[in-house]
C-alpha positions as CSV (number, residue, x, y, z in Angstrom):
1,X,132.4,178.2,36.4
2,X,134.3,176.7,33.6
3,X,136.4,174.8,36.1
4,X,133.2,173.4,37.7
5,X,131.9,172.2,34.4
6,X,135.2,170.4,33.7
7,X,135.1,168.7,37.0
8,X,131.5,167.7,36.5
9,X,132.3,166.3,33.1
10,X,135.3,164.4,34.4
11,X,133.2,162.9,37.3
12,X,130.6,161.8,34.9
13,X,133.1,160.2,32.6
14,X,134.7,158.3,35.4
15,X,131.2,157.2,36.7
16,X,130.3,155.8,33.3
17,X,133.6,154.1,33.0
18,X,133.3,152.5,36.4
19,X,129.8,151.2,35.6
20,X,131.1,149.6,32.4
21,X,133.9,147.8,34.3
22,X,131.6,145.9,36.6
23,X,132.7,142.4,37.2
24,X,130.8,139.4,35.8
25,X,128.9,137.8,38.7
26,X,130.2,134.5,40.0
27,X,127.1,132.5,40.9
28,X,127.0,129.8,43.6
29,X,124.4,128.4,46.0
30,X,124.1,126.2,49.0
31,X,121.2,124.3,50.5
32,X,119.8,123.9,54.0
33,X,119.5,121.0,54.7
34,X,122.7,120.0,52.8
35,X,122.1,118.3,49.4
36,X,122.6,114.7,50.7
37,X,119.8,115.3,53.2
38,X,117.0,116.8,51.1
39,X,113.8,114.8,51.6
40,X,110.3,114.8,50.1
41,X,107.8,117.2,51.7
42,X,110.5,119.1,53.6
43,X,111.2,122.8,52.9
44,X,114.6,123.5,51.4
45,X,116.3,126.8,51.6
46,X,118.4,127.7,48.5
47,X,120.8,130.6,49.3
48,X,123.0,132.4,46.7
49,X,124.6,134.6,49.4
50,X,127.9,133.1,48.4
51,X,127.6,134.7,44.9
52,X,130.1,137.4,44.2
53,X,129.1,140.6,42.4
54,X,125.4,139.7,42.0
55,X,122.3,142.0,42.3
56,X,119.4,140.1,40.8
57,X,118.7,136.4,41.3
58,X,116.5,134.1,39.1
59,X,116.0,130.5,39.9
60,X,114.4,127.7,38.0
61,X,113.6,124.2,39.4
62,X,113.0,121.6,36.7
63,X,111.0,118.8,38.2
64,X,107.6,117.4,37.4
65,X,106.2,120.8,37.2
66,X,108.8,123.5,36.6
67,X,108.8,126.4,38.9
68,X,110.5,129.9,39.0
69,X,111.6,131.9,42.1
70,X,113.3,135.3,42.5
71,X,115.7,136.5,45.3
72,X,119.0,135.7,46.8
73,X,117.4,133.3,49.3
74,X,114.4,131.1,48.3
75,X,112.5,128.2,49.8
76,X,111.2,125.3,47.9
77,X,109.4,122.0,48.8
78,X,109.7,119.0,46.6
79,X,106.8,116.6,46.6
80,X,108.4,113.7,44.5
81,X,111.7,111.8,44.9
82,X,114.3,111.8,42.2
83,X,116.7,114.2,40.4
84,X,115.9,118.0,40.2
85,X,117.8,120.3,37.9
86,X,118.4,123.7,39.6
87,X,119.3,126.7,37.6
88,X,120.5,130.0,39.0
89,X,120.9,133.1,36.8
90,X,122.5,136.2,38.4
91,X,122.9,139.7,37.0
92,X,124.5,142.9,38.2
93,X,123.1,145.4,35.8
94,X,124.9,144.9,32.5
95,X,126.7,141.5,33.1
96,X,125.2,138.1,34.0
97,X,126.2,134.6,34.6
98,X,124.6,131.3,35.6
99,X,125.1,127.9,37.2
100,X,123.2,124.7,36.9
101,X,123.3,121.8,39.3
102,X,121.3,118.6,39.9
103,X,120.2,117.6,43.3
104,X,118.5,114.4,44.5
105,X,115.4,114.4,46.5
106,X,115.3,111.4,48.9
107,X,112.2,109.6,50.3
């Protein structure tokens, strides 16, 4: 019985240690259509599937009216031309990271 308790304690210690050693996420995203081809009134898919070590995904789109989306793949339609700042925040429990990029919406 004592041996089982020691093994359980050792397992729990290793589990806690492993959780604390999670890597910081490395966020990235791609668009479909590609960024040079984004047009007004056309749905654009933003995919963060290229992100390493991520679990939760939070998107912000800074345009005329700011909007927020959640998920590793989101779809957004832009109704005005010009520059849009896209912010992606990624977490994996106790670590997080973000990336910000400007895209251009064509007529």
